[in-house]
N, C-alpha and C positions, 0 to 999 in steps of 0.2 A: 109133072111136078118136079122141081129141082131138088136134088139132094146135095149135101155138102159134107166135107171132111176137113178136119184141121190137122196140121202137122207143123213141126218145127224144122227149120233148115238152117244150116251153117256151112256155107261154102266160101273158101278164100277166093280171091281173084284168080289165082293160079288154077284152082280146082274148076272154076267155072270156065276157064279158057278152053278146056277140052270140049265142053258143050258148045261154046261159041264157035270153035273151029270145025265142029261137026264130027270130031273124033267119037264123042259120045252123043247119042241122040235122045236118050230118055233119062229121066230122073226117077229114081226109085226111093221112096220114103216110107217110114212107118208112121201111120196116122196115130193120133192120140187115142183112138179106140182100138188100136192094135192091128188094124188092117194094113196090108202092104199095098201101096198105091204106086202106080207107074204112069207117067205122063210125059209128053214131048218137052224137051228142054227149052225149046223156042218160047214157051209160055213164061219163062223166067226172065227173058231179056229185059223187060221193063222194070224188073226188080233189082237189077245190078247196080251197086254203088262202088265207090273206090275201095270199100272194105270187102266186097264180094256180095253174097246174098245171105242175109241173116234175118231171122225173125220167126214169128208165128204167122202161118198162112192159112187161108181158107180156099179150098178148091170146090167149085160148084159144078155139078154135072147133071145131065138129064136122065130119064128113065132107061135110056139106051146106053148109058155110060159115056156119052159124048161130053167132053169138057166144055162148059159154058164160060167160065172165067176163073181167074186165079188172082187173089189179092192178098196183100200183106195186111194183117189185122193187129199186129203187136210186135213187141220186142222179144 
């Protein structure tokens, strides 16, 4: 059964550049429920706009903590 966690993220294009170039490989965020979540930055590539990466996101993972998907669900 899939679990999910929600978090807010606000990265400028310059901040995301470190992830895109491979300098930084993981993103670490604080979930709405207080958990510290770490996931590979490559999963954000589809979320980048000219303003960077901004919004409320939901990350779904399986019982073994394998990331299933990441989607933007709000501003």
